[in-house]
C-alpha positions in Angstrom: 8.2 -18.3 52.9 10.2 -19.3 56.1 7.4 -21.7 57.1 7.5 -23.4 53.7 11.3 -23.7 53.9 11.2 -25.0 57.4 8.6 -27.6 56.5 10.7 -28.6 53.5 13.7 -29.2 55.6 11.7 -31.2 58.1 10.4 -33.3 55.2 13.9 -33.9 53.8 15.2 -34.8 57.2 12.3 -37.3 57.8 12.9 -38.9 54.4 16.6 -39.3 55.1 16.0 -40.8 58.5 13.4 -43.2 57.1 15.5 -44.2 54.2 18.4 -45.0 56.6 16.2 -47.4 58.5 14.2 -48.8 55.5 16.4 -51.9 55.1 17.3 -54.2 57.9 14.2 -54.3 60.0 13.9 -57.6 61.8 11.2 -60.1 62.7 11.0 -62.2 65.8 10.5 -66.0 66.0 6.7 -65.7 66.3 6.6 -63.5 63.2 8.6 -66.0 61.3 6.4 -68.9 62.3 3.3 -66.9 61.4 4.8 -66.2 57.9 5.7 -69.9 57.4 2.3 -71.2 58.6 0.0 -68.7 56.7 -2.0 -70.0 53.8 -2.9 -67.4 51.2 -5.7 -67.3 48.7 -5.0 -66.1 45.1 -7.5 -63.9 43.3 -8.6 -67.2 41.5 -9.3 -68.9 44.8 -6.2 -71.1 44.7 -4.4 -71.7 48.0 -0.7 -71.0 48.2 1.9 -71.0 51.0 5.6 -70.2 51.5 6.4 -73.8 50.8 5.2 -73.4 47.2 8.2 -71.1 46.5 11.0 -73.4 47.8 14.2 -72.9 45.8 13.6 -69.2 45.1 14.3 -66.0 46.8 10.8 -65.0 47.9 9.6 -61.4 48.4 6.4 -61.1 50.4 5.2 -57.6 49.4 2.3 -56.0 51.4 0.6 -53.5 49.1 -2.6 -51.7 48.1 -3.8 -50.3 44.8 -3.9 -46.7 46.1 -0.3 -46.9 47.4 2.0 -45.1 44.9 5.3 -46.2 46.6 3.9 -49.8 46.3 3.2 -49.4 42.6 6.6 -47.8 42.1 8.3 -50.8 43.6 6.4 -53.1 41.3 8.5 -52.0 38.3 11.8 -53.1 40.1 10.2 -56.3 41.3 9.0 -57.1 37.7 12.4 -56.4 36.3 13.9 -58.9 38.8 11.2 -61.4 38.0 11.9 -61.0 34.2 15.7 -61.3 34.6 15.7 -64.1 37.2 12.4 -66.1 36.8 14.0 -69.3 38.1 15.5 -67.7 41.2 13.1 -64.9 42.3 9.4 -64.9 43.1 7.0 -62.2 44.4 4.0 -63.0 46.6 2.0 -59.7 46.4 -0.2 -59.6 49.5 -3.1 -57.2 49.7 -4.2 -56.8 53.3 -7.5 -55.3 52.3 -7.1 -52.1 54.3 -9.0 -50.1 51.8 -9.1 -52.4 48.7 -11.9 -54.7 48.0 -11.4 -57.8 45.8 -13.0 -55.9 42.9 -10.4 -53.1 43.3 -7.6 -55.7 43.1 -9.1 -57.4 40.1 -9.5 -54.1 38.3 -5.9 -53.4 38.9 -4.8 -56.8 37.7 -6.9 -56.4 34.5 -5.0 -53.2 33.7 -1.5 -54.5 34.6 0.6 -57.4 33.6 2.9 -58.3 36.5 4.4 -61.7 36.9 3.6 -62.0 40.6 1.3 -64.2 42.6 -1.4 -61.8 43.9 -3.1 -62.9 47.1 -5.5 -61.6 49.8 -4.6 -61.8 53.4 -7.5 -63.7 55.0 -5.6 -64.7 58.1 -4.6 -61.0 58.7 -0.9 -61.7 58.7 -0.3 -58.0 58.4 -1.8 -57.5 61.9 0.3 -60.3 63.4 3.4 -58.7 61.9 2.4 -55.2 63.0 2.5 -53.8 59.5 2.0 -50.0 59.9 3.1 -48.7 56.5 3.1 -49.8 52.9 4.9 -51.2 51.0 6.2 -53.6 53.6 8.6 -56.2 52.2 9.8 -59.5 53.7 12.6 -61.5 52.0 12.9 -65.2 52.5 15.7 -67.4 51.3 15.2 -70.4 49.0 14.7 -72.6 52.0 12.0 -70.3 53.4 14.2 -68.8 56.1 13.8 -65.1 57.0 16.4 -62.8 55.6 15.1 -59.3 56.3 12.2 -56.8 56.3 12.1 -53.5 54.5 9.7 -50.6 54.5 9.0 -48.2 51.6 10.3 -47.9 48.1 13.9 -46.9 47.5 15.8 -46.0 44.3 18.1 -49.0 44.9 15.4 -51.6 45.3 16.4 -53.5 42.2 20.1 -53.5 43.1 19.2 -54.8 46.6 17.2 -57.6 45.1 20.2 -58.5 42.9 22.5 -58.4 46.0 20.2 -60.8 47.8 20.0 -63.1 44.8 23.8 -63.2 44.6 24.1 -63.9 48.3 21.3 -66.5 48.7 20.9 -68.2 45.3 23.1 -69.5 42.5 21.7 -66.9 40.0 24.2 -65.4 37.6 23.8 -61.7 38.2 23.8 -59.6 35.0 26.4 -56.8 35.0 25.1 -53.4 33.8 
């Protein structure tokens, strides 16, 4: 029983520490250039880049179909897309760590998210040193880096609204 309690306390402590550092990670100039210069391929074979989202707060979200925190974040991101379609966009980037294109397509066939789903053929995730998922990068409407976050937090939606209020002219809905 003591071992279980001790392990539980260690887990709680780790979650608190990781939550404290989840927002506010940073990227260096090389990372920012790599993000801005990467061309992604949608599941339909269309090429997209950061420039295609000019004028919107853009969330680059590294995810995989097996990642439950990634999928949990999707509901908050979809709510923001639905409430602010003219001001917020999601580029859902699957790095292909375990997922094959057929896995992603199967997921997309079962789910109706209003995101642009892409593969990461240039392996941007390696350049950025992505070590855990979900890994989120926010860019302002001009394509400038705002911040990086790791994981899924209960206040993800509120944080997106805060960024929209700060970086766009979106009228934020009051609850």
